[in-house]
N, C-alpha and C positions, 0 to 999 in steps of 0.2 A: 494223864494230867487233866484236871478240871479246867474248863474255860470259863472265864468270868467277864461279863460285860463291865467295862470300866469308864466309858464316857459316851456322850451323845453330842453330836455336832449339829448346831442349828444356825441357819442364816437369820440375822436380826437386823432391823433398821436402826435401832438405838441400843448399843451394848449396855450402857449404864442403866437404862430403863429396864432392860431384861434382867440384869444383875439384881436390881432392886425388887423386881417382881418375884424372882425365884428365891431370893432371901426372905422376903416377907411371908410368902405362902408355903414354901417347900423346903426351908431349912438350909439353903445354900449360904455359905459364909463369904460375904464380900471381901473380908480381909485376905482370903486366899486367891483373889483374882490376880492373874498374871497375864500381861500382854506379851504376845510373841511377835517377832519381826514381820510376820505376814499379816498382822492386824487382828488376829484371833485372840480373844480373851478367854482363858480357862478359869472356871470357878468351881470349887468343890463343896460337897455336903459333908456332914460329920462322919459318914461311912466311907469317905474317900471317893465317891462317885463324882465324875467331872462333867460339866457342861462346857463345850467348846462353842463360844459365841462368835461367829464370823460375820463380817459385814455383808448385808444382803445385796444381791445384784439387781433385784427387781421387786415388784410388789405382788407377784402372783401368789395366790394361796394354794397350798397343796390340796389334793382331794381329801374328802372327810375321813376316810378310813385310816390313813397313816397317823399314828399317835404314839405317845409314850405314857406310862402310868406310874402312879405312886400308890402303895398299899398303906392302909392305916390299921392300927391294932384293935380299934373298937368302932362300932357304928356311930357312937356319939361324937367321936373325933371327926368322922366324915361329915356328919351333919353340921358340926361347928365350923369346919372349914368351908363348907358350902355356904353357910350363912354369912361368914366373913367376906367371901368372894362376892356374893350378891350385894351385900351392903356397900362394898367398894365399887360396884358397877361392873364387875367382871361378868362377861356373857357366858351363860351355860348353853351348851348345844345339845345336851342329852342328859337325862337322869333317870334313875331307877331306885326304888326303895322297897325291897321285899325281905322276907325272912332269909332267903338264900343269897341275896346280893344287895349291897347298898353302894351305889356309885353314881358318879356324874362325870361329864366331860365339859371342860371349859376351854376358852381360848386365851393364849398368852398375848402379850402386846403385838406380836407379829402373826397372829392367827394360827399358831401351831396348836394342835389339839392335845390336851392333857386329860388323861383319865385318872380319877381319884376313886379308890374302891376299898371296901371292907367286905370280906366273905368269912362265914364261919369256918372253922378248921376242917370240918368234914366235907366242904365243898370240893367237887371234882374239877380239876383244871379243864376238862373237856366240856363242862357245862358253863364255865365262866364266859361272860360277854367279852368281845374283843375289841 
């Protein structure tokens, strides 16, 4: 039986701010947000993937390698999203724009690292940045 990742849990300082951020830039639907008795809010994207947004216990930022990513279908889409994020003052922490890979990493409102990328179909997973 195939195993499929279905959610990601993040500690956040302001759940509504995080819902707004992920809705605006990454297609999560605020109307799907549901609060659970433990205070976690779960919100879904159109593919059914869920973010579980739990109240943060502290303000320590995770090391720079742990991150999660979104794939885009075209390099223009990645460049357009990067431009929107920059216009809105979202901090980029890394970026690359080559024939083999176009991507960047930015920080969400709680300093979680998000990678956004496009790669041509023939790119090998072993050569993709992490």
